[in-house]
C-alpha positions as CSV (number, residue, x, y, z in Angstrom):
1,M,0.2,0.1,-0.3
2,S,1.5,2.9,-0.2
3,E,1.6,6.1,1.4
4,Q,-0.6,9.2,-0.1
5,P,1.7,12.5,0.6
6,D,1.6,15.1,3.2
7,P,-0.7,17.8,1.7
8,S,0.3,20.3,4.2
9,A,3.9,19.5,3.0
10,T,2.3,20.0,-0.6
11,L,0.2,23.0,0.1
12,V,3.8,24.6,1.5
13,R,5.7,23.1,-1.8
14,L,3.0,24.4,-4.1
15,R,2.7,27.8,-2.1
16,G,6.1,28.6,-2.4
17,S,5.7,27.9,-6.4
18,I,2.9,31.0,-6.9
19,D,5.4,33.0,-5.0
20,N,8.6,32.2,-7.0
21,I,6.3,33.0,-10.1
22,D,4.4,36.0,-8.3
23,A,8.1,37.7,-8.2
24,A,9.1,37.0,-11.4
25,L,5.9,38.6,-12.4
26,I,6.5,41.5,-10.6
27,H,10.3,42.1,-12.2
28,M,8.8,41.6,-16.1
29,L,6.5,44.1,-14.9
30,A,9.0,46.8,-14.2
31,E,10.9,45.8,-17.3
32,R,7.9,46.0,-19.2
33,F,6.9,49.3,-17.9
34,K,10.6,50.3,-18.2
35,A,10.5,50.1,-21.6
36,T,7.0,51.7,-21.9
37,Q,8.3,54.6,-19.5
38,R,11.5,55.4,-23.1
39,V,8.5,55.0,-25.8
40,G,6.1,57.5,-23.4
41,V,9.8,60.3,-23.4
42,L,9.7,59.0,-27.4
43,K,6.5,59.7,-27.9
44,A,6.5,62.7,-26.1
45,E,9.8,64.2,-28.0
46,H,8.0,63.8,-31.1
47,G,4.4,65.0,-30.1
48,M,3.0,61.9,-31.3
49,P,-0.4,60.7,-28.9
50,P,-0.4,58.8,-26.1
51,S,-2.0,55.5,-27.3
52,D,-2.1,53.8,-30.1
53,P,-5.3,51.7,-31.1
54,A,-4.1,49.9,-33.6
55,R,-1.2,49.0,-31.5
56,E,-3.5,48.4,-28.8
57,E,-6.0,46.5,-31.2
58,Q,-3.4,44.3,-32.5
59,Q,-1.5,43.1,-28.9
60,I,-4.8,42.4,-27.9
61,A,-5.6,40.4,-30.5
62,R,-1.6,38.3,-29.9
63,L,-2.4,37.5,-26.8
64,R,-5.4,36.6,-26.5
65,R,-3.6,34.1,-28.9
66,L,-0.9,33.5,-26.9
67,A,-3.4,32.9,-23.9
68,A,-5.8,29.9,-26.2
69,E,-2.5,28.6,-26.9
70,A,-1.4,28.1,-22.9
71,D,-5.1,27.9,-21.4
72,L,-5.6,31.1,-20.2
73,D,-8.5,32.6,-20.3
74,P,-8.5,35.0,-23.3
75,E,-10.7,37.5,-22.0
76,F,-8.6,37.4,-18.4
77,A,-5.2,38.3,-21.0
78,E,-7.5,41.0,-22.3
79,K,-8.5,42.5,-18.6
80,W,-4.5,42.2,-18.0
81,F,-3.4,44.0,-21.0
82,N,-6.2,47.1,-20.7
83,F,-5.3,47.6,-16.6
84,V,-1.5,47.9,-17.9
85,V,-2.0,49.7,-21.1
86,A,-4.8,52.3,-19.2
87,E,-1.1,52.5,-16.3
88,V,0.8,52.8,-19.9
89,I,-1.1,55.7,-21.2
90,R,-1.0,57.5,-17.6
91,H,2.8,57.3,-17.7
92,H,2.7,58.5,-21.5
93,T,0.3,61.8,-20.7
94,A,2.5,63.0,-17.9
95,A,5.5,62.7,-20.1
96,A,3.8,64.7,-22.5
97,E,2.4,67.7,-19.8
98,G,6.5,66.9,-18.4
99,A,8.2,67.9,-22.0
């Protein structure tokens, strides 16, 4: 008869994995925002609008496709992207106002 794994130990292991993934996500988001802030400065310096609706639509379609391939809800991926883009546009607008 095989022994069942300790559920408490399994929970600790799974939570450790989640914590590592969360840390990686935070670092990736920080890198993403560093890049988008550079884009915002570039746009401000050249009088370009803070948002690019055509680019955003392309990205939504791309991310929905990637989400479906990764077995992630495409609706969630789109909501996440829209949340991030709203913050990016806020940064770009601030850069334009500061230029």
